[in-house]
C-alpha positions as CSV (number, residue, x, y, z in Angstrom):
1,M,92.7,-0.6,-19.8
2,E,89.2,-1.1,-18.3
3,N,88.0,-4.5,-17.3
4,Y,85.4,-4.6,-20.1
5,E,88.2,-3.9,-22.7
6,I,90.2,-6.8,-21.3
7,A,87.1,-9.0,-21.4
8,E,86.7,-8.1,-25.1
9,K,90.3,-9.3,-25.8
10,F,89.5,-12.7,-24.3
11,K,86.2,-12.8,-26.2
12,L,88.1,-12.2,-29.4
13,L,90.7,-14.8,-28.6
14,S,88.0,-17.5,-28.0
15,Q,86.3,-16.5,-31.2
16,L,89.5,-16.7,-33.3
17,M,90.3,-20.1,-31.7
18,E,86.9,-21.4,-32.5
19,L,87.2,-20.1,-36.1
20,H,90.5,-22.0,-36.4
21,N,89.1,-25.1,-34.7
22,A,91.4,-25.0,-31.7
23,N,91.2,-27.0,-28.5
24,A,87.6,-26.9,-27.3
25,F,88.6,-26.9,-23.6
26,K,90.8,-23.8,-24.1
27,I,88.0,-22.0,-26.0
28,R,85.6,-22.5,-23.1
29,S,88.2,-21.4,-20.7
30,Y,88.7,-18.1,-22.5
31,Q,84.9,-17.6,-23.0
32,N,84.4,-18.1,-19.2
33,A,87.3,-15.6,-18.5
34,A,85.7,-13.0,-20.7
35,F,82.3,-13.5,-18.9
36,Q,83.8,-13.3,-15.4
37,I,86.1,-10.3,-16.2
38,D,83.2,-8.4,-17.7
39,R,81.2,-8.9,-14.5
40,L,84.0,-7.6,-12.2
41,S,83.2,-4.2,-10.7
42,E,85.1,-4.0,-7.4
43,V,88.5,-4.9,-8.8
44,V,90.6,-3.1,-11.4
45,L,92.5,-6.0,-13.2
46,W,95.0,-3.6,-14.7
47,E,96.4,-2.7,-11.3
48,L,96.6,-6.2,-9.8
49,P,99.8,-8.2,-9.5
50,S,99.9,-11.5,-11.4
51,D,99.7,-13.6,-8.2
52,D,96.5,-11.8,-7.2
53,L,95.0,-12.2,-10.7
54,E,95.2,-16.0,-10.4
55,K,93.1,-16.0,-7.3
56,L,90.0,-14.5,-9.0
57,D,87.1,-16.6,-10.2
58,G,87.5,-17.8,-13.8
59,I,91.2,-16.6,-14.0
60,G,93.8,-19.2,-13.8
61,K,97.5,-19.2,-14.6
62,S,97.1,-19.0,-18.3
63,V,94.6,-16.2,-18.3
64,A,96.6,-14.2,-15.7
65,A,99.7,-14.6,-17.8
66,K,97.9,-13.2,-20.8
67,I,96.6,-10.2,-18.8
68,T,100.1,-9.6,-17.6
69,E,101.4,-9.8,-21.1
70,L,98.8,-7.4,-22.3
71,R,99.7,-5.0,-19.6
72,D,103.4,-5.2,-20.2
73,T,103.4,-5.2,-24.0
74,G,100.1,-3.8,-25.0
75,T,99.2,-7.0,-26.9
76,I,98.6,-10.8,-26.6
77,T,100.8,-12.8,-28.9
78,E,98.3,-15.6,-29.4
79,I,95.7,-13.1,-30.6
80,D,98.3,-11.5,-33.0
81,N,99.3,-14.8,-34.5
82,L,95.6,-15.8,-35.0
83,L,94.8,-12.4,-36.6
84,K,97.8,-12.8,-39.0
85,A,96.3,-16.2,-40.1
86,T,92.9,-14.7,-40.7
87,P,91.8,-12.3,-43.4
88,V,90.6,-9.0,-42.0
89,G,87.2,-9.4,-43.7
90,V,86.7,-12.8,-42.0
91,V,87.2,-11.2,-38.6
92,Q,84.7,-8.5,-39.5
93,M,82.2,-11.2,-40.5
94,M,82.2,-12.5,-36.9
95,H,80.4,-9.2,-35.9
96,I,77.4,-10.0,-38.0
97,K,74.4,-10.9,-35.9
98,G,73.2,-14.5,-36.4
99,I,76.5,-16.1,-37.4
100,G,79.2,-17.2,-34.9
101,P,82.7,-18.4,-35.5
102,K,81.7,-21.9,-36.7
103,K,79.4,-20.5,-39.4
104,V,82.0,-17.9,-40.4
105,A,84.6,-20.7,-40.7
106,A,82.2,-22.7,-43.0
107,L,81.6,-19.7,-45.2
108,W,85.3,-19.0,-45.4
109,R,86.7,-22.5,-45.9
110,E,83.9,-24.0,-48.0
111,L,82.7,-21.1,-50.1
112,G,85.8,-19.0,-50.0
113,I,84.0,-15.9,-48.7
114,E,86.4,-13.5,-47.1
115,T,84.5,-10.2,-46.8
116,T,81.0,-9.0,-45.8
117,G,80.6,-7.7,-49.4
118,E,81.3,-11.2,-50.8
119,L,78.9,-12.6,-48.2
120,L,76.1,-10.2,-49.2
121,Y,76.7,-11.1,-52.9
122,A,76.5,-14.8,-52.0
123,C,73.2,-14.2,-50.2
124,N,71.8,-12.5,-53.3
125,E,73.0,-15.4,-55.4
126,N,71.3,-17.9,-53.0
127,R,74.6,-19.7,-52.4
128,L,74.4,-20.1,-48.6
129,T,71.6,-22.6,-48.8
130,E,74.2,-25.1,-50.2
131,L,76.0,-25.2,-46.9
132,K,75.0,-27.5,-44.0
133,G,73.3,-25.5,-41.2
134,F,72.4,-22.7,-43.6
135,G,68.8,-22.6,-44.8
136,E,66.8,-19.9,-46.6
137,K,65.7,-18.4,-43.3
138,T,69.3,-18.1,-42.1
139,Q,70.5,-16.6,-45.4
140,A,67.7,-14.0,-45.3
141,Q,68.6,-13.1,-41.7
142,I,72.3,-12.7,-42.6
143,K,71.5,-10.5,-45.6
144,K,69.2,-8.3,-43.5
145,A,71.9,-8.0,-40.8
146,I,74.6,-6.9,-43.3
147,E,72.3,-4.3,-44.9
148,F,71.5,-3.0,-41.4
149,I,75.3,-2.7,-40.6
150,Q,75.9,-0.9,-43.9
151,G,73.1,1.5,-43.2
152,S,74.4,2.2,-39.7
153,A,78.0,3.0,-40.8
154,G,79.2,6.3,-39.6
155,K,76.5,6.6,-37.0
156,Y,76.8,6.9,-33.2
157,H,74.7,6.7,-30.1
158,Y,74.0,10.1,-28.5
159,A,75.6,8.7,-25.3
160,A,78.8,7.8,-27.2
161,L,79.4,11.4,-28.4
162,E,78.0,13.7,-25.7
163,K,81.0,13.6,-23.3
164,T,83.5,14.1,-26.2
165,A,81.4,17.0,-27.5
166,L,81.2,18.7,-24.1
167,S,84.9,18.3,-23.6
168,L,85.7,19.8,-27.0
169,M,83.4,22.7,-26.2
170,E,85.1,23.3,-22.9
171,Q,88.6,23.3,-24.6
172,L,87.4,25.9,-27.1
173,K,86.0,28.1,-24.3
174,N,89.2,27.8,-22.4
175,S,91.2,28.8,-25.4
176,E,89.8,32.4,-25.0
177,L,89.6,32.6,-28.7
178,C,85.8,32.4,-28.8
179,T,83.3,34.8,-27.3
180,E,80.6,32.2,-27.2
181,V,80.5,28.4,-27.9
182,S,77.5,26.0,-28.0
183,L,76.6,22.6,-29.3
184,T,74.3,22.8,-32.2
185,G,72.6,20.6,-34.8
186,A,71.3,17.1,-33.9
187,I,73.5,16.8,-30.8
188,R,71.9,19.9,-29.4
189,R,68.4,18.5,-30.2
190,K,69.6,15.4,-28.3
191,C,68.7,13.0,-31.2
192,E,69.3,9.4,-30.3
193,I,71.5,8.7,-33.3
194,L,74.2,11.1,-34.5
195,E,76.5,11.3,-37.4
196,S,78.7,14.2,-36.3
197,I,79.5,16.7,-33.5
198,E,78.5,20.2,-34.5
199,L,79.3,23.5,-32.6
200,V,78.7,27.2,-33.2
201,C,81.6,29.5,-32.2
202,S,81.6,33.3,-32.3
203,T,85.1,34.6,-32.9
204,N,87.0,37.4,-34.6
205,R,90.3,35.4,-34.5
206,V,89.5,32.7,-37.0
207,Q,93.1,31.9,-38.0
208,L,94.3,31.8,-34.4
209,L,91.4,29.4,-33.5
210,F,92.3,27.2,-36.5
211,D,95.9,27.1,-35.5
212,F,95.0,26.3,-31.9
213,I,92.9,23.3,-33.0
214,G,95.8,22.2,-35.3
215,Q,98.3,22.4,-32.5
216,S,96.1,20.7,-29.9
217,G,96.9,17.2,-31.4
218,F,93.4,15.9,-31.4
219,A,92.3,16.9,-34.9
220,E,92.8,14.9,-38.1
221,D,92.0,16.1,-41.6
222,L,91.7,19.7,-40.4
223,A,90.3,22.2,-42.9
224,L,89.1,25.8,-42.9
225,K,86.4,26.5,-45.5
226,E,84.6,29.8,-45.6
227,D,82.8,30.0,-42.3
228,T,83.4,26.5,-41.0
229,I,86.3,24.5,-39.5
230,T,86.0,20.7,-40.1
231,F,88.1,17.8,-38.7
232,H,87.9,14.3,-37.4
233,L,88.2,13.6,-33.7
234,Q,88.8,9.9,-33.0
235,A,87.2,9.3,-36.4
236,I,84.1,11.3,-35.5
237,P,83.3,14.1,-38.0
238,V,83.3,17.6,-36.3
239,V,81.9,20.8,-37.8
240,I,82.4,24.2,-36.1
241,F,80.3,27.0,-37.6
242,L,82.0,30.3,-37.2
243,C,80.3,33.7,-36.9
244,S,80.6,37.1,-35.4
245,E,79.4,37.8,-31.8
246,T,76.4,39.7,-33.1
247,D,75.3,36.8,-35.3
248,F,75.8,34.1,-32.6
249,A,72.1,33.7,-31.7
250,K,71.0,33.7,-35.4
251,Q,73.6,31.1,-36.3
252,L,72.8,28.9,-33.3
253,F,69.1,29.0,-34.2
254,L,69.7,28.2,-37.9
255,T,72.1,25.3,-37.3
256,T,70.1,23.8,-34.4
257,T,66.7,23.4,-36.1
258,N,66.0,20.7,-38.6
259,A,64.7,21.7,-42.1
260,A,61.0,21.0,-41.3
261,H,61.0,23.1,-38.1
262,L,62.7,26.0,-39.8
263,K,60.3,26.0,-42.7
264,Q,57.3,26.0,-40.4
265,V,58.7,28.8,-38.3
266,Q,59.3,30.9,-41.4
267,A,55.7,30.2,-42.6
268,C,54.5,32.1,-39.5
269,N,55.7,35.4,-40.9
270,V,56.9,35.2,-44.6
271,E,57.9,38.9,-44.5
272,I,60.8,38.3,-42.2
273,D,64.2,37.3,-43.6
274,I,65.9,35.6,-40.7
275,T,69.4,35.9,-42.3
276,K,69.1,39.7,-42.1
277,S,67.7,39.9,-38.5
278,T,69.7,41.1,-35.6
279,C,68.7,39.3,-32.4
280,N,70.5,38.8,-29.2
281,S,68.8,35.5,-28.3
282,E,66.9,32.7,-29.8
283,A,63.8,33.8,-27.8
284,Q,63.9,37.1,-29.7
285,I,64.1,35.2,-33.0
286,Y,61.0,33.2,-32.1
287,A,59.2,36.4,-31.0
288,L,59.7,37.8,-34.5
289,Y,57.4,35.0,-35.6
290,N,54.9,35.5,-32.7
291,L,56.1,32.2,-31.2
292,P,57.3,31.4,-27.6
293,F,60.8,30.0,-27.2
294,I,60.8,26.4,-28.3
295,E,63.2,24.0,-26.5
296,P,66.0,22.6,-28.8
297,E,64.9,19.0,-28.3
298,L,61.5,19.8,-29.8
299,R,62.7,21.4,-33.0
300,E,61.8,18.5,-35.3
301,G,58.8,19.9,-37.2
302,L,56.4,17.4,-35.5
303,G,53.6,19.6,-34.2
304,E,55.6,21.9,-31.9
305,I,55.0,25.0,-34.0
306,E,51.2,24.7,-33.9
307,L,51.3,24.2,-30.1
308,G,53.5,27.3,-29.9
309,R,51.0,29.3,-31.9
310,Q,48.3,28.2,-29.5
311,N,50.5,28.9,-26.5
312,A,50.1,25.3,-25.5
313,L,53.7,23.9,-25.4
314,P,54.0,21.6,-22.4
315,T,56.4,22.0,-19.5
316,L,58.9,19.1,-20.3
317,I,60.0,16.5,-17.8
318,E,63.3,17.2,-16.0
319,L,65.6,14.6,-14.5
320,S,65.0,16.2,-11.1
321,D,61.3,15.4,-11.4
322,L,62.0,11.6,-11.1
323,K,61.3,10.2,-7.7
324,G,62.3,6.6,-8.1
325,V,64.0,4.0,-10.3
326,L,61.9,1.0,-11.5
327,H,63.2,-2.0,-13.6
328,N,66.6,-2.9,-12.3
329,H,68.6,-6.1,-12.0
330,S,70.9,-7.5,-9.4
331,T,73.1,-10.6,-8.8
332,W,69.9,-12.6,-8.2
333,S,69.8,-12.8,-12.0
334,D,72.4,-11.3,-14.4
335,G,73.3,-8.1,-12.6
336,I,76.8,-7.1,-11.4
337,H,75.9,-5.7,-8.0
338,T,73.9,-7.2,-5.1
339,L,70.3,-6.1,-4.3
340,E,71.5,-4.2,-1.3
341,Q,74.3,-2.5,-3.2
342,M,71.8,-1.4,-5.9
343,A,69.3,-0.1,-3.4
344,K,71.8,1.8,-1.4
345,Y,73.3,3.5,-4.4
346,C,69.8,4.4,-5.6
347,K,69.2,6.0,-2.3
348,E,72.5,7.8,-2.4
349,L,71.5,9.4,-5.7
350,G,68.5,11.0,-3.9
351,Y,65.7,8.7,-5.2
352,S,62.9,7.7,-2.8
353,Y,62.2,4.2,-4.1
354,F,63.8,1.4,-6.1
355,G,62.1,-1.4,-8.1
356,I,63.9,-4.7,-8.5
357,C,63.0,-6.6,-11.6
358,D,65.3,-9.5,-12.0
359,H,64.8,-11.9,-14.9
360,S,62.1,-14.5,-14.6
361,K,62.4,-18.3,-14.9
362,S,62.3,-18.5,-18.7
363,A,65.4,-16.4,-18.9
364,F,67.7,-19.3,-18.1
365,Y,70.6,-17.6,-20.0
366,A,70.3,-14.7,-17.4
367,N,70.0,-16.9,-14.3
368,G,66.2,-16.2,-14.2
369,L,64.4,-16.8,-10.8
370,Q,62.6,-20.1,-10.3
371,P,59.6,-19.7,-7.9
372,E,61.6,-20.8,-4.8
373,R,64.2,-18.1,-5.5
374,V,61.5,-15.5,-5.9
375,L,60.5,-16.2,-2.3
376,Q,64.1,-16.0,-1.1
377,Q,64.6,-12.7,-2.8
378,Q,61.4,-11.3,-1.4
379,S,62.5,-12.3,2.1
380,E,65.7,-10.3,1.6
381,I,63.7,-7.3,0.3
382,D,61.5,-7.4,3.5
383,A,64.7,-7.3,5.6
384,L,66.2,-4.4,3.6
385,N,63.0,-2.4,3.7
386,N,63.0,-2.6,7.5
387,K,66.7,-1.5,7.5
388,M,66.4,1.3,4.9
389,A,63.0,2.9,5.7
390,P,61.6,5.3,4.6
391,F,63.4,4.4,1.4
392,K,61.3,1.7,-0.3
393,I,62.2,-1.4,-2.4
394,F,59.3,-2.6,-4.5
395,K,59.1,-6.3,-5.3
396,G,59.1,-6.6,-9.0
397,I,60.0,-9.0,-11.8
398,E,60.8,-8.7,-15.5
399,S,58.5,-11.5,-16.6
400,D,59.2,-12.9,-20.1
401,I,56.3,-12.7,-22.5
402,L,56.2,-16.1,-24.1
403,S,55.5,-16.8,-27.7
404,D,51.7,-17.0,-27.1
405,G,51.6,-13.8,-25.1
406,S,51.4,-15.4,-21.7
407,L,53.7,-14.6,-18.8
408,D,56.0,-17.2,-17.5
409,Y,54.8,-17.7,-13.9
410,E,51.7,-19.2,-12.4
411,E,49.2,-16.9,-10.8
412,D,50.2,-17.8,-7.3
413,I,53.7,-16.4,-7.9
414,L,52.6,-13.4,-10.0
415,R,50.3,-12.1,-7.2
416,R,53.3,-12.0,-4.8
417,F,55.0,-9.1,-6.7
418,D,54.2,-5.5,-6.2
419,F,54.5,-5.0,-9.9
420,V,55.4,-6.9,-13.1
421,V,57.3,-5.6,-16.1
422,A,56.4,-7.8,-19.0
423,S,59.0,-8.0,-21.8
424,V,59.8,-10.0,-24.9
425,H,63.3,-11.5,-24.9
426,S,62.9,-14.5,-27.2
427,N,61.5,-15.3,-30.6
428,L,62.1,-11.8,-31.9
429,K,61.6,-12.6,-35.6
430,M,57.8,-12.2,-35.7
431,D,55.7,-10.5,-38.3
432,M,53.7,-7.4,-37.3
433,D,50.4,-9.2,-36.7
434,K,52.0,-11.9,-34.5
435,A,54.2,-9.4,-32.5
436,T,51.2,-7.1,-31.9
437,A,48.9,-9.9,-30.8
438,R,51.6,-11.3,-28.5
439,L,52.1,-7.9,-26.8
440,I,48.3,-7.3,-26.5
441,R,47.7,-10.6,-24.8
442,A,50.5,-9.8,-22.3
443,I,49.0,-6.3,-21.7
444,E,45.6,-7.9,-21.0
445,N,47.1,-10.1,-18.3
446,P,45.8,-8.5,-15.1
447,Y,49.2,-8.9,-13.4
448,T,51.1,-6.8,-16.1
449,T,51.9,-3.4,-14.6
450,I,54.4,-2.1,-17.2
451,L,55.1,-3.1,-20.8
452,G,58.9,-3.3,-21.0
453,H,60.9,-2.1,-24.1
454,P,58.0,-2.6,-26.4
455,T,59.9,-3.3,-29.7
456,G,63.0,-5.0,-28.4
457,R,65.2,-2.8,-30.6
458,L,68.9,-2.2,-30.0
459,L,69.9,1.0,-31.8
460,L,72.6,0.5,-34.5
461,A,72.6,-3.2,-33.7
462,R,69.2,-4.7,-34.1
463,E,65.9,-3.5,-35.5
464,G,62.9,-3.9,-33.3
465,Y,60.2,-6.4,-34.2
466,P,57.5,-4.6,-36.1
467,I,54.3,-3.7,-34.1
468,K,51.2,-1.8,-34.7
469,H,52.0,1.0,-32.2
470,K,48.5,2.4,-32.0
471,K,46.9,-0.9,-31.2
472,V,49.5,-1.7,-28.5
473,I,49.1,1.8,-26.9
474,D,45.3,1.5,-27.2
475,A,45.5,-1.8,-25.4
476,C,47.6,-0.3,-22.6
477,A,45.0,2.5,-22.2
478,A,42.2,0.0,-22.0
479,N,44.0,-2.1,-19.4
480,G,45.7,0.6,-17.3
481,V,49.2,-0.6,-18.3
482,V,52.1,1.8,-18.1
483,I,54.6,1.8,-21.0
484,E,58.3,1.8,-20.4
485,L,60.7,4.2,-22.0
486,N,63.8,2.1,-21.5
487,A,66.5,4.6,-20.8
488,H,69.5,2.5,-21.9
489,P,71.1,4.5,-24.7
490,Y,71.2,1.4,-26.9
491,R,67.4,0.9,-26.5
492,L,65.5,4.2,-25.8
493,D,62.4,2.1,-26.4
494,M,59.5,3.1,-26.6
495,D,60.4,5.4,-29.5
496,W,59.8,9.1,-28.4
497,R,57.8,9.7,-31.5
498,W,54.9,7.7,-30.0
499,V,54.9,9.5,-26.6
500,Q,52.4,12.1,-27.7
501,Y,49.9,9.4,-28.9
502,A,50.3,7.6,-25.6
503,I,49.6,10.8,-23.6
504,G,46.6,11.5,-25.8
505,K,45.2,8.1,-24.7
506,G,45.9,8.7,-21.1
507,V,48.8,6.2,-20.9
508,M,51.6,6.8,-18.3
509,I,55.2,6.5,-19.3
510,S,57.9,5.1,-16.9
511,I,61.5,6.1,-17.6
512,N,63.4,3.0,-16.6
513,P,67.1,2.4,-16.8
514,D,67.0,-1.4,-17.0
515,A,70.2,-1.1,-14.8
516,H,72.3,-4.2,-14.5
517,A,74.9,-2.3,-12.4
518,R,74.9,0.7,-10.1
519,E,76.3,2.9,-12.9
520,G,73.2,2.0,-15.0
521,F,71.1,4.4,-12.9
522,H,72.8,7.3,-14.7
523,D,71.2,6.2,-17.9
524,M,68.0,7.8,-16.6
525,Y,69.5,11.0,-18.0
526,F,69.4,9.7,-21.6
527,G,65.8,8.5,-21.1
528,V,64.8,12.0,-20.0
529,C,66.6,13.5,-23.1
530,V,64.4,11.5,-25.5
531,A,61.3,11.8,-23.3
532,R,61.6,15.5,-23.7
533,K,61.7,15.1,-27.5
534,G,58.4,13.3,-27.2
535,M,57.0,16.2,-25.1
536,L,56.6,14.0,-22.0
537,T,55.5,16.0,-18.9
538,K,55.9,15.3,-15.2
539,T,52.1,14.6,-15.0
540,F,52.4,11.6,-17.4
541,T,55.7,10.2,-16.1
542,F,54.9,7.3,-13.8
543,N,58.1,7.4,-11.8
544,A,57.7,11.1,-11.1
545,K,55.0,10.0,-8.6
546,S,55.9,9.8,-4.9
547,T,56.5,6.6,-3.0
548,E,53.0,6.8,-1.5
549,E,51.4,7.4,-4.9
550,I,53.3,4.5,-6.5
551,E,52.4,2.2,-3.6
552,A,48.8,3.2,-3.9
553,H,48.8,2.5,-7.6
554,F,50.3,-1.0,-7.2
555,T,47.9,-1.8,-4.3
556,K,44.8,-0.7,-6.3
557,R,45.9,-2.7,-9.4
558,K,46.5,-5.8,-7.3
559,T,43.2,-5.5,-5.6
560,K,41.5,-5.3,-9.0
């Protein structure tokens, strides 16, 4: 079991204890244990003897004993007992954003609500306002959160399915029962949210392939229907489209594109029936319609066909084009690894520069930097730059955008940074006009270099605050501010659908991982995936610039 999985167990234990009004000291103890375990990176708890467990910060005898019990038996008895005493629906209610265990306990014990369905009904009946601590605003937020969860059911982040999909594809290839295998559908288009894994497989041994999948032990609900094999893999729906070797390119093309793209392609030459064509590649299929090959990521029916007709499709950004990694965190605020560890790993990955953007002073929950700590960190950066040259660490900060749009440092501190990423982290429940005005004021601040995760969304968990995208992008264009495409697979914010508008206005995009640990640098890949969907090019990618170009940009902006 990974450390984060153990941390989740203690988080659940503390929540269940709070739900049942247990000893407050014990609750805090387990909350602290969950927090400390989740931050561990150099130690694998699962492999440590009990005596060594007790020596770690936040892990005393009681917590160590429970970790040992979990390792030895696969469970923690106290959690099992609390779960037996709690309706399943009540446990599920604790996952609803905006209500913690105490509020769930009140709903359960005072209103008799035991499922999210009953809770939604109670919201519609305006019953929550009867409870102490629940006003109309809270009731509306809970209703919205439940509806969001219901709408997201059966959906997955791209990052959550890619590795599983590639592993499955490899198993099918190794079976030697398929001539060719490829991902297809939304996962091949690298859509940020997926509902299934889809593959195309050319084979003349359908029954043997079906039997192989059945005997492999990973498939549930296995079925063979006409030209498809369907099953569930760890609850994820999987569809394998079957075809002959000669039809592979055609089937791959038809199953990859979305409906809008396919319709627009066919409109380029209505005399061609794609189902009757015989082509050896997708490039040949596009050529039938007098179109160049269009990358799978672009096949969304959002202008790519017209660009293809004009021979004006851009050369898309590649991960190898990125020269540096901006917007990262360290142990100076809420990161897991030290500044030096983060910088060294960044260098090991082949990047030329690293931007540190720990949280600013308003982010007290994330150990944000007070002015004196800013100076201390910058002193460490100077020493590391001397030590690691020519690799460069840029002095940045993720400065909170306050409710009125101002940044949370005085000018004498802001001018000390090489660059400032301005982001919203608080008061997220704004209407469109207020949210837009707040961002525009921050963009107009002369010290703002990059606008961080513009809508604050968390995919499948939290909708972003509504903004007038064109006005925000126009403000960035007018003030020379770069827009972040936050590469964390739960954010991917800005939305790729606005990249072309930004490019049209001359606004640069910075693909930033928002890394809180060394492993977070690898999220740059997911940022590139969606950046390509937005037709981002190397020219308009800020961190595709060299160290010298980035430094010159920062210097010129500070001089202004």
